[in-house]
C-alpha positions in Angstrom: 25.8 41.4 34.4 25.4 44.6 36.4 28.2 44.3 39.0 31.4 42.5 39.5 32.4 41.8 43.1 36.2 42.0 43.5 37.5 40.6 46.7 40.9 42.1 47.6 43.4 41.7 50.3 46.7 43.4 51.2 48.8 41.0 49.1 51.1 42.3 46.3 48.7 40.6 43.8 45.7 42.9 44.7 46.6 45.6 42.1 46.8 43.1 39.2 43.5 41.4 40.3 41.8 44.8 40.4 43.3 45.8 37.0 41.9 42.6 35.4 38.5 43.2 37.0 38.5 46.8 35.8 39.4 45.7 32.3 36.5 43.2 32.3 34.1 45.9 33.7 35.1 48.3 30.9 34.5 45.6 28.3 31.1 44.7 29.8 30.0 48.2 31.0 29.5 47.0 34.5 30.1 48.4 38.0 33.0 47.2 40.1 32.3 46.6 43.8 35.5 46.3 45.8 35.3 44.2 48.9 37.8 43.6 51.7 36.9 41.5 54.7 38.4 42.5 58.0 38.7 40.2 61.0 40.5 40.1 64.3 42.8 37.0 64.6 41.8 34.8 67.5 45.4 34.6 68.7 45.9 38.4 68.9 47.6 39.2 72.2 45.5 41.0 74.7 48.2 43.7 75.1 47.3 45.0 71.7 43.9 46.2 73.0 45.8 48.5 75.5 48.1 50.1 73.0 45.6 52.7 71.7 42.3 54.3 72.8 40.8 53.2 69.4 39.3 49.8 69.1 41.3 47.2 67.1 38.3 46.8 64.8 38.3 50.5 64.1 42.0 50.5 63.3 41.6 47.4 61.0 38.6 48.9 59.2 40.3 52.3 58.6 43.4 50.6 57.3 41.3 48.4 55.0 39.3 51.4 53.7 42.4 53.4 53.1 43.9 50.5 51.1 40.7 50.1 49.0 40.6 53.8 48.3 44.3 53.8 47.3 43.7 50.8 44.9 40.5 52.5 43.5 42.4 55.7 42.9 45.2 53.9 41.1 42.8 52.1 38.8 40.8 55.2 38.1 43.9 56.8 36.6 43.6 54.2 33.8 39.9 54.0 33.4 36.8 56.2 33.2 35.6 55.1 36.7 34.2 57.6 39.1 35.2 58.1 42.8 34.6 55.4 45.4 31.5 55.1 47.4 32.1 54.1 51.0 30.1 51.5 52.8 30.5 49.7 56.1 28.3 46.6 56.6 28.6 43.8 59.1 32.2 44.4 60.0 33.4 44.7 56.4 34.8 47.6 54.5 34.1 48.2 50.8 34.6 50.9 48.3 32.9 50.8 44.9 34.1 52.8 41.9 31.0 53.1 39.8 30.6 53.2 36.0 26.9 54.0 36.3 24.3 54.3 39.0 21.9 51.3 39.3 
């Protein structure tokens, strides 16, 4: 096993899910890949789009990345993990604290 994909959300359980995954990664010397899907709800009122000059997708993506970086920073305090690597692919935000390069 080289990588463990950890799907996180904004729920109160996210830190404990990440802690469990980090513990498993430490035991198996694998890399954690943090993932957070971002979507625009179909019933979002159209007025929302007029509230800012930034796109709703951009706001959601930035919020998701900030949340992942905060979670990664918190978990790095308790592990030997390195800083997150940012990636944006296909409307998703991810940050990956790496134990090793592969």
